[in-house]
N, C-alpha and C positions, 0 to 999 in steps of 0.2 A: 912874175914871181921868181924868186931865186931858189926855191926849194925843189929838191928832187925826191920823188917817192920811189923807193925800191920795194917791189912786191915779190915775195918768195913763196912758192908753193901755190896753194889753192886760193889765190886772192883775185881772181879775174874780175869779180864784181867791184871790188875795192879799186882795182886799176882803172876800170871804166869810169867810176865816179870821180876819181882823182883827175883823170884826163879831161873829163867834161868840165871840171872846175879849173882848167888851165894849168894844172901841175904837169911837170915833165915826169913821165912814168917809165921806169925800167923794170921789165919782167925778168926774173931769174928762175931757171928751172934746171934740175939735174938731167932732164930728158930733152932730146931735140923737140922743137915746137910741134913737129908733125906727130909726135908720140904723146903729147900732153893730153891729160884726161878730158879737157873740154873739147878737144878735137876728136878724141877716140870715142866719146859718148855717142853710141849709135842712135840714141833717141834724141840727141840734141841737149840743150840746156832748157830745163822745164821751169815753169812758173804758173801761178794761178792768175790767169788773165781771162776774164769772161768776155772774150771778143766775139764768140759765136752764140751767145745767149743760151749756153748750156748749164747755167747756174754753177759754174766753177767757183771754188772757194779755197781759201788758204787751208781750211780744215781738210778738204779733199786732197789738196796737194800734199799736205803733211802725211796723211794716211797712205797715199800712193808712194811717197818717198820711203816711208817706213816699210811698206810691203815690198817694194822693189829691192830693198836691202835685206830681205828675209828677216826683218826685225832685228838685225844685228847692229843697227845704228843706235847709239845712245840717244835717248829722247831729247836731251839738251842740244845735241848736234842737229837733229832733225828740226828742232824749234828754230835754230839759227838759219835754216835754209828756206824757211817759209815766211 
């Protein structure tokens, strides 16, 4: 493919999907990579994966995300992360 996808800001998941689909991806950030939020997140990048048989769900993940943000996240943004 001859297309190049440039990802600016909080688009890590979009960059991964594009790269998996054989697009050349360029990440742009105003911060050095070692200061990026994905790296700085002490708890890592979370998702609802029931790999341990703990009945994890997207609803639990959404509620955890909203709670972790002290309910300061707009619900539409929280919806987009789950």
